[in-house]
KOLLUM-12966 format. One record per residue: x, y, z of N, C-alpha, C, O in turn; residue in one letter. Coordinates in steps of 0.2 Angstrom, whole numbers, padded with zeros to 4 digits, always signed. Atoms other than C-alpha are relative to their C-alpha. Example, Ala and Ser with C-alpha at 12.3 -4.5 7.8 and 13.67 -1.06 7.14 Angstrom:
2
+0004-0006+0000+0062-0022+0039+0004+0006+0000+0009+0005+0003A/-0004-0006-0001+0068-0005+0036-0004+0005+0003-0001+0011+0004S/
% end
This chain:
108
+0004-0006+0000+0000+0000+0000+0004+0006+0000+0010+0006+0003M/-0003-0007+0001+0005+0018-0004-0004+0005+0003-0008+0009+0000S/+0004-0005-0003-0002+0030+0009+0004+0007-0001+0010+0008-0001F/-0002-0007+0001+0000+0049+0005-0004+0004+0005-0010+0003+0006T/+0003-0005-0004-0004+0063+0017-0006+0004-0004-0004+0007-0009R/+0005-0003+0003-0021+0070+0013-0002+0007+0003-0003+0012+0000A/+0002-0006-0004-0024+0083+0027+0002-0001+0007+0004-0007+0009C/-0001+0001-0007-0022+0086+0045-0007-0002+0003-0012+0000+0000A/+0007+0002-0002-0036+0078+0055-0004+0006+0003-0010+0006+0002L/+0004-0006-0002-0040+0095+0063-0004+0004-0005-0008+0008-0004A/+0003-0004+0005-0045+0101+0046-0007-0003-0002-0011+0001-0005E/+0007+0003+0002-0060+0089+0045-0004+0000+0007-0003-0004+0011V/+0005+0000-0006-0074+0093+0058-0003-0006+0000-0005-0010-0005A/+0004+0006-0002-0083+0079+0066-0007+0001-0004-0010+0006-0004V/+0006+0000+0004-0098+0074+0055+0000+0005-0006-0005+0008-0008D/+0000-0004+0006-0092+0083+0040+0006-0002-0005+0009-0008-0003S/-0005+0003+0005-0080+0081+0025+0004+0006-0003+0002+0012-0002S/-0004-0005+0002-0066+0090+0017+0003-0002-0007+0005-0008-0008L/-0003+0002+0007-0061+0090-0002+0007+0001+0000+0010+0006+0002A/-0007+0000+0000-0043+0086-0005+0002-0004-0007-0003-0007-0010V/-0002+0003+0006-0033+0080-0020+0006-0004+0002+0011-0002+0005N/-0005+0005-0002-0022+0064-0017+0003-0003-0006-0001-0007-0009V/-0003+0003+0005-0010+0059-0030-0004+0001-0007-0005-0004-0011D/+0004-0001+0006-0021+0067-0044-0007-0002+0001-0011-0002-0004G/+0006+0003-0001-0037+0059-0037-0004+0005+0005-0002+0006+0010V/+0004-0004-0004-0051+0070-0030-0004-0004+0005-0007-0009+0004D/+0003+0004-0005-0056+0063-0013-0003+0004+0005-0001+0010+0007V/+0003-0003-0006-0068+0068+0001+0003-0004+0006+0001-0010+0007A/-0002+0003-0006-0060+0064+0018-0006+0002+0005-0008+0008+0006V/+0006-0001-0004-0075+0062+0030+0001-0003+0007+0004-0008+0008V/+0000+0002-0007-0076+0061+0049-0007-0001+0002-0011+0003+0002R/+0007+0002-0002-0091+0051+0055+0001-0002+0007+0003-0007+0009A/-0001+0002-0007-0090+0052+0074+0008+0000+0001+0011+0005-0001G/-0007+0000-0001-0073+0046+0078+0004-0004-0006+0010-0004-0006E/-0003+0004+0005-0070+0036+0062+0001+0005-0006-0002+0010-0007D/-0002-0004+0006-0062+0043+0046+0000-0004-0006+0003-0010-0006V/+0001+0004+0006-0066+0038+0029+0003+0004-0006+0004+0010-0006F/-0002-0003+0006-0060+0042+0011-0004-0003-0006-0004-0009-0007A/+0005+0002+0006-0072+0042-0004+0001+0004-0006+0003+0010-0005I/-0001-0004+0006-0070+0048-0022-0005+0006+0001-0011+0005+0002R/+0004-0006-0001-0077+0066-0022-0004+0001-0006-0003+0007-0009D/+0004-0001+0006-0089+0063-0036-0006-0005+0001-0005-0011+0001E/+0006+0004+0000-0107+0057-0035+0000-0004-0007+0001-0002-0012C/+0000+0004+0006-0109+0042-0047-0006+0002-0004-0007-0001-0010S/+0006-0002+0004-0126+0049-0052+0001+0006-0004-0001+0007-0010H/+0000-0006+0003-0123+0067-0056+0007+0004+0000+0007+0010-0003A/-0007-0003+0000-0104+0070-0055+0001+0007+0003+0004+0011+0000A/-0001-0006-0004-0105+0083-0042+0004-0002+0007+0004-0008+0008V/-0005+0002-0006-0093+0084-0026-0004-0002+0006-0009+0001+0008P/+0003+0003-0006-0099+0073-0012+0002+0004+0006-0001+0004+0011L/-0003-0003-0006-0088+0083+0000-0005+0006+0002-0004+0009+0007S/+0005-0006-0002-0102+0097-0001-0006-0003+0003-0011+0001+0004E/+0006+0003-0003-0115+0085+0005+0000-0001+0008+0005+0001+0011G/+0001+0001-0008-0121+0080+0023+0002-0007+0002+0001-0012-0002D/-0003+0006-0002-0113+0067+0033-0005-0002+0006-0006+0002+0011V/+0004+0002-0005-0125+0057+0044+0002-0008+0002+0001-0012-0003E/-0002+0007-0001-0119+0041+0053+0006-0002-0005+0011+0002-0006G/-0005+0002+0004-0108+0031+0041-0002+0001-0008-0001-0003-0012C/+0002-0002+0007-0116+0039+0025+0001+0007-0001+0001+0012+0003E/+0000-0006+0002-0114+0054+0015-0005+0001-0005-0006-0003-0010I/+0005-0001+0005-0128+0062+0005+0002+0006-0005+0004+0011-0003E/-0001-0005+0005-0126+0071-0011-0005+0006+0000-0011+0005+0001C/+0005-0006-0001-0133+0089-0010-0004+0001-0006-0009+0004-0005W/+0004-0002+0006-0140+0089-0028-0006-0004+0000-0012-0001-0001L/+0006+0004+0001-0152+0074-0029-0001-0004+0006-0006-0008+0006H/+0001+0004-0006-0150+0066-0012+0002-0007+0000+0000-0011+0004G/-0003+0007+0000-0141+0050-0017+0004+0000+0007+0008+0004+0009S/-0004+0002-0006-0133+0042-0001+0004-0005-0002+0003-0010-0005R/-0005+0005+0001-0117+0032-0001+0002-0002+0007+0004+0002+0012F/-0003+0002-0006-0111+0021+0013+0008+0001+0000+0011-0001-0005D/-0007-0002+0000-0094+0028+0018+0005-0006+0001+0011-0006-0001L/-0004+0006-0001-0087+0010+0022+0001-0004-0007+0006-0007-0008R/+0000+0004+0006-0091+0002+0005-0001+0004-0006+0001+0002-0012T/+0002-0004+0006-0096+0016-0007-0006-0001-0004-0008+0002-0009G/+0006+0002+0003-0112+0008-0011-0005+0005+0001-0006+0007+0007K/+0006-0004-0001-0127+0018-0014-0005-0003+0005-0007-0009+0004P/+0005+0002-0005-0140+0017+0000-0006+0004-0001-0011+0003+0003S/+0007-0004+0002-0153+0029-0008+0001+0002-0007+0006+0005-0009G/+0000-0002+0007-0158+0033-0025+0001+0008-0001+0000+0011+0004P/+0000+0003+0006-0156+0040-0038+0006-0004-0002+0006-0007-0007P/-0006+0004+0002-0138+0033-0038-0001-0007+0000-0004-0010+0005A/+0000+0007+0000-0136+0015-0043+0007-0003+0000+0008-0009+0001T/-0007+0002+0000-0117+0014-0045+0004+0002+0006+0003+0007+0009E/-0004-0002-0006-0105+0013-0031+0005+0006-0001+0007+0007-0007P/-0006-0004+0001-0091+0026-0028+0006-0003+0003+0005-0005+0009V/-0006+0003-0004-0073+0021-0024+0001+0003+0006+0001+0009+0007P/-0002-0002-0007-0068+0021-0006+0007-0002+0000+0010-0006-0003T/-0007+0001+0000-0050+0021-0001+0002-0002+0007-0001+0001+0012Y/-0002+0001-0007-0040+0014+0014+0003+0007+0003+0006+0011+0000P/-0002-0006-0004-0036+0027+0027+0003-0002+0006+0002-0007+0010V/-0003+0001-0007-0024+0028+0042+0001+0007+0003+0002+0012-0001R/-0002-0006-0004-0022+0042+0055+0006-0001+0004+0007-0006+0008V/-0007+0001-0003-0004+0044+0060+0001+0007+0004+0002+0012+0000E/-0001-0006-0004-0002+0057+0074-0006+0005-0002-0012+0003-0001G/+0005-0005+0002-0011+0073+0067-0002-0001-0007-0006+0004-0010D/+0001+0001+0007-0011+0067+0049-0005-0005-0002-0005-0011+0001D/+0004+0005+0004-0024+0058+0038+0004-0002-0006+0005+0002-0010V/-0003+0003+0005-0016+0047+0026-0005-0005-0004-0009-0008-0001L/+0005+0004+0004-0025+0039+0011+0004-0003-0006+0009-0001-0008V/-0003+0004+0006-0020+0026-0002-0005+0000-0006-0009-0005-0006D/+0004+0000+0005-0028+0030-0018+0001-0005-0006-0002-0006-0010V/-0002+0005+0004-0019+0016-0027-0003-0006+0001-0003-0011-0003S/+0003+0006-0001-0029+0003-0019-0008+0001+0002-0009+0000+0008S/+0007-0001-0002-0048+0007-0020-0003-0006+0003-0002-0012+0002P/+0004+0006-0004-0059-0004-0008-0006-0002-0004-0008-0007-0003L/+0006+0001+0004-0073-0003-0021+0003+0000-0007+0007+0005-0009V/-0003+0000+0006-0068-0007-0039-0003+0006-0004-0008+0008-0003S/+0002-0007+0004-0068+0008-0051-0003-0002-0007-0005+0002-0011E/
% end
């Protein structure tokens, strides 16, 4: 695995997300409670940034049409999206959030 620093943990408020670019990939780093996730920052339905959506539990909701995605799997949990969004391995080391975009947890 090849982890790259995405941001500082303090930059991502609890139950929100932050748009970052990791090795050329647009990623939303999301804090859901104490957990940190990384998901491709593009809704599979309308190609808008998921980082601008709402975080609730382990889901992020696209602000445009309301599609919801599981942050653990990238699978849609609410229409109109039917295709998953890639998620990526995350590690928190000290104050840094590291993401490995070379090893998506959901196939692209």
